[in-house]
C-alpha positions in Angstrom: 74.6 73.7 138.1 77.3 75.1 135.7 80.7 73.5 135.8 83.3 75.7 137.5 85.7 77.3 135.1 89.2 76.0 135.2 90.8 79.4 134.6 90.6 83.1 135.4 88.8 84.9 132.6 90.8 88.1 133.2 94.1 86.1 133.0 93.0 84.5 129.7 92.1 88.0 128.3 95.6 89.3 129.4 97.2 86.3 127.6 95.1 86.8 124.5 96.0 90.5 124.4 99.7 89.6 124.6 99.3 87.5 121.5 96.9 89.7 119.4 98.8 92.9 120.1 102.0 91.5 118.7 100.8 89.2 116.0 97.5 90.7 115.0 94.2 88.7 114.5 95.0 86.8 111.4 98.5 85.6 112.5 97.4 84.5 116.0 96.4 80.8 116.0 94.2 79.1 118.5 97.1 77.1 119.6 99.1 80.2 120.4 96.2 81.5 122.5 95.8 78.3 124.4 99.5 78.0 125.1 99.8 81.7 126.2 96.7 81.3 128.5 97.6 77.8 129.7 94.2 76.4 128.9 92.7 73.7 126.7 91.0 74.6 123.5 87.7 73.2 124.9 87.9 75.5 128.0 88.8 78.5 125.8 85.8 78.0 123.5 83.4 77.1 126.4 84.1 80.6 127.8 84.5 82.7 124.6 82.6 80.7 121.9 85.1 81.5 119.1 88.4 83.2 118.3 86.3 86.1 116.9 84.5 86.6 120.2 87.8 86.3 122.2 89.3 89.0 120.0 86.5 91.4 120.6 86.6 90.8 124.3 90.4 91.1 124.4 90.3 94.3 122.4 87.8 95.8 124.9 90.0 94.6 127.7 93.1 96.2 126.1 91.4 99.5 125.4 90.1 99.7 128.9 93.5 98.9 130.5 95.6 101.1 128.3 93.0 103.9 128.4 92.9 103.7 132.2 96.7 104.0 132.5 96.8 106.9 130.0 94.0 108.6 131.9 95.9 108.4 135.1 98.8 110.2 133.5 96.8 112.8 131.6 94.5 113.6 134.6 97.4 114.0 137.1 96.8 117.5 138.6 100.3 117.5 140.1 101.8 117.7 136.5 101.9 120.6 134.1 100.3 120.0 130.7 103.6 119.4 129.1 104.5 116.9 131.9 101.3 115.0 131.2 102.2 114.6 127.6 105.6 113.4 128.7 104.1 111.0 131.1 101.7 109.4 128.6 104.5 109.0 126.1 106.7 107.4 128.8 104.1 104.7 129.2 104.4 103.8 125.6 108.2 104.0 125.6 108.5 101.9 128.7 106.3 99.2 127.1 108.5 99.2 124.0 111.7 99.1 126.1 110.4 96.1 128.0 109.3 94.3 124.9 112.6 94.9 123.2 114.4 93.1 126.1 112.4 90.0 124.9 113.3 90.5 121.3 110.1 92.0 119.8 108.0 95.2 119.7 105.2 95.6 122.2 102.6 95.8 119.4 99.2 97.5 119.6 95.8 96.0 119.2 94.4 99.4 118.2 96.9 100.1 115.5 96.7 96.5 114.2 92.9 96.6 114.1 92.8 100.0 112.4 95.2 98.7 109.7 92.9 95.7 109.1 89.7 97.1 107.7 88.3 93.6 107.1 88.2 93.2 110.9 85.9 96.2 111.3 83.7 95.0 108.5 83.6 91.5 110.1 82.2 92.8 113.4 80.7 96.2 114.0 81.6 96.0 117.6 85.3 96.3 116.7 84.8 99.7 115.0 82.6 100.9 117.9 85.3 99.9 120.4 88.0 101.7 118.4 85.9 104.8 117.9 85.0 105.1 121.6 88.6 104.5 122.6 89.9 107.2 120.3 87.2 109.7 121.4 88.2 109.1 125.1 91.9 109.4 124.4 91.5 112.5 122.3 89.3 114.1 125.0 92.0 113.5 127.6 94.7 114.8 125.4 92.7 117.9 124.6 92.3 118.6 128.3 96.1 118.2 128.9 96.9 120.6 126.0 94.4 123.1 127.4 96.1 122.8 130.8 99.5 123.3 129.2 98.4 126.4 127.4 97.1 127.8 130.7 100.1 127.0 132.8 102.5 128.1 130.1 104.3 124.8 129.6 102.8 124.4 126.1 102.6 127.0 123.4 99.6 129.2 123.7 98.9 129.1 119.9 98.4 125.3 119.8 94.9 124.3 118.6 93.9 121.7 121.3 92.0 119.2 119.2 94.6 119.1 116.4 97.4 118.9 118.9 95.7 116.0 120.6 95.4 114.2 117.3 99.1 114.9 116.6 99.9 113.1 119.9 97.6 110.2 119.0 99.6 110.0 115.7 102.8 110.1 117.6 101.7 107.2 119.8 100.7 105.1 116.7 103.9 106.1 114.9 106.0 104.9 117.8 104.2 101.6 117.7 104.8 101.2 114.0 108.5 102.3 114.2 109.1 99.8 117.0 107.6 97.0 114.8 109.9 98.2 112.0 113.0 97.7 114.2 113.6 101.1 115.7 115.1 100.6 119.2 114.1 102.2 122.5 116.7 105.0 122.3 115.7 105.9 118.8 112.0 105.9 119.8 112.8 108.2 122.7 114.6 110.7 120.5 111.7 110.8 118.1 109.3 111.5 120.9 111.5 114.2 122.5 112.0 115.9 119.2 108.3 115.9 118.4 107.1 117.0 121.8 109.7 119.8 121.9 107.9 121.5 119.1 104.8 121.8 121.4 106.6 123.1 124.5 107.6 126.6 125.5 110.9 125.4 127.0 
């Protein structure tokens, strides 16, 4: 009979995400992961085999979690298309504001992974996860833009796919600006200025 695990796998993944998203793969040590998760090294590796495997699982967990919350905002039929874009950016801004209260940026596993091509070459699953996450996010944003064009809250001449990619770029840019030291109010002004160019009012 297998020995019962001494920890919650979901809780360990949450703790791993909290470290990887801020520090990246290379600068996150096993000691950091064990401390954040509150588990011993042996327990961590019994469950996840290696740091590499834990990273892949944590990335999948992160993409599923953040993608789900963004989907909730972008699929909300009670909101106009413009309000859906506002809502998804509010998720990002709220995360950064909360992280800033603790003296750091929220970080992003997707941005960090995209900027580390060695990671994608190291494990093809990472590239597949990133590509699937981007495809889903882009599809949701395209639908929100199309909704906004129909309800008149977004400009009718906006090309949906390219506009969706522009919002993806805005999300990534906010993450990078936060890591570079831009504070919550500055980030909000950047978002409002950018989105104002897409709206009719």
